[in-house]
N, C-alpha and C positions, 0 to 999 in steps of 0.2 A: 504494500500500500504506500502510495506517494502523496505529495501535496495535491497533485492533480486529481486524485481519486477520492479524497475525503468528503467533498461536498460539491454540488454542481456550480455553486456560486461562492466566491470569496468576497466578502464585503471589504471594500477599500475605504478606509475611514480616516478622516481628518479630525483630530481632536484639539479643540481650542481651549477647553477647560478640563483639567485633569480629573476633576470631581465627577465628570460624566463617564469616565473610562469604564469603571467597573459595572455600573448599571447598564451601560450600552452593551458591553460584552455579554452580560447575563441575558439581556433581551435577545441578542443574536443567537446565542447558544440555545435558549429556550425555543426559538423559532426553527431550530434545526440546522443552523449554520455555525459550526464550531470553529471553522478556520477563519481567522480575522487578520487582516493586514492593516496595521496602523502606519500611516505614512509619516516620514520625517519632514513634515512641512510646517510644523509649529514648534515653538520652544518647549512645550510640555510633552512632546511625543515620547521621548525615552521614559519619562516618569509614568506616562500612561501605559506603556508596554510593561514596565515593572509592576505596576499595580495589578494589571490584568493577570500577569503571570503568577503573582502571589495569591490573588484572591478569587480567581475564576479558574479552578483546576480543569474544568471540562473544555475550556477554550484552548485551541491551538493558535497561540498568538505569534504573529510574525511582524516584521518591519518592512515597509516599502520605501521607495525613493532612496534606496541605499546607493550612494554614488562614489564612495571612497573607501580605502582600507580603514580609515579612522571610523567611518560610519559602521563598518562591519564589526569592529571591536566593540564599539559602544553599544550596538544593538544586542550582541551576544551577551555582553555583561549585564544588560538590562533585563535579559530573560527571554529574548526572541528565540522561537523554536524554528523559524525559517526566515529567509531573507528574499527580497524581491528588488530588482534594480530596473530602471528604465532602459538601460543599455548594457553592453557587455564588453568594456574595455579590458585589455589584457591584465593590467594591474589589479583592477577590481575583481576580475574572475580569479586571479591567483589568491587574493585575500579571502574570497568566499570559499574557495576550495580548501584553503588552509584552516578555515574556521571550524570545519567538521559539521557545520549546520546545513541542512538542505536549503537549496536556493533556486530561484528562477531568474536567470539573466535575461535581459530584454533584447529583442531583435525586431527589426521592421522590414528587412530586405532579405532576399535569398542569400546574398553574400554574407550578411551578418549571421544568418542561421547556419550556413555552412562553416563559418569560422568557429562558431561555438560548438558545432557538432564535431569538428576536428579536435576540440579539447575534451571530447567524450561526453558533452552535455546534450542530452536528448529530451529534456523537459525545459521549456523556455516560456518566457512571457512574450506575447506578441503585442507590441505597443508602439504607437497609439493605434488600436485596432481599427477604428472607423476611418480616420484619415489615411492610414496605411493601406487600405484596400478591403478591409473587412472580410466577410465570408468568401467572396470571390477570390481574394488573394490567398487565403488559407487553403482553399480548394486547389488552387494552382500549385502551391508548395507541396501538397500531399503527393503529387505524382513523382517528382524528382527526388524529394527528401522525405520518404514515407516513415522513416524511423524516428522523426522528431515530433513530439506532441507539445501542445501549447495551452497556455492560459491567456486568452485574449483579454485585453483591458483597454478601456478608453472609448467612450461613446456608446457603450452597451447599455440597453435598458431591458426591463422585464419582457417587453414585447419582442425584442430582437434576440434575446439570449437563446431561445430554442433553436434558431437557425445555426448559431455557432455550436451549440452542444450536439447537434446532429452530425457534425463533421467527425470523421474517424480520427483526425489528428488534433482534436480538441478534447481536453480532459475536464476543464472547468472554465468559467469565465470570471473576471473580476468586475465588480460593479460598485458605483458610488450611490446608486439610487436608494440603497437600503437604509441610509442614515441621513435623511433630509435635514438641512440646517435648522428649519423651523421646529422639527420634532425634537432635535437635540436641545435647542434653546429653551423649549417649553417643558422638557423632561417627559415627553410623550413616548415612553418606552414601550407601551402597549402597541402603538402604531409601528414602531420599529420591529417588534416581535412579529406582528402581522405581515409586514413586508418580507421578513426573513422566512416565514412559513410559506408564503407564495413562491419565493425563490427556491426553497428547498424542495418544493413539490415538482419542480421542473424535471427532476430525475426520480420520479416515484413509480 
């Protein structure tokens, strides 16, 4: 079992207030989505990862927007159980391999996918999925590079996720729609749990 096979949708979460981290994670897990990617886009992201790791044992907490070896070290120390990067530079890939933590390096072109496959990486993030060609592009990659599987992220919604999940080279998708900013701001975790349940049902 790998990251790509744990759930059909990985919530991609931006946390502005660390106090929302634990209730948010609990709502997502209760809705059937235990794999959670907290992006390193806010000052409290590492604290949020640490709190979720410590207080929500059923969550498989990971870090996204990992861009440097320093990010890798900080995320693993915070408690991240997997790493996700928007791209896959040689230095970053070296650091992620050395970390011993599962990771999804990002790729958006055939050459990037092939370069990462040469490193032995056959599970990748396809980003940004929508602007990079979406379902049609992933279908095209499946022919010449069938051994690589993806988690497409970027511009995917509940309505379009099934098109991606139907592809043989897609294991799961990443989505930001599961944690609307207004729901987080108002503490409407019941709504987040409902959104998670709808997403989890995509592979029922």
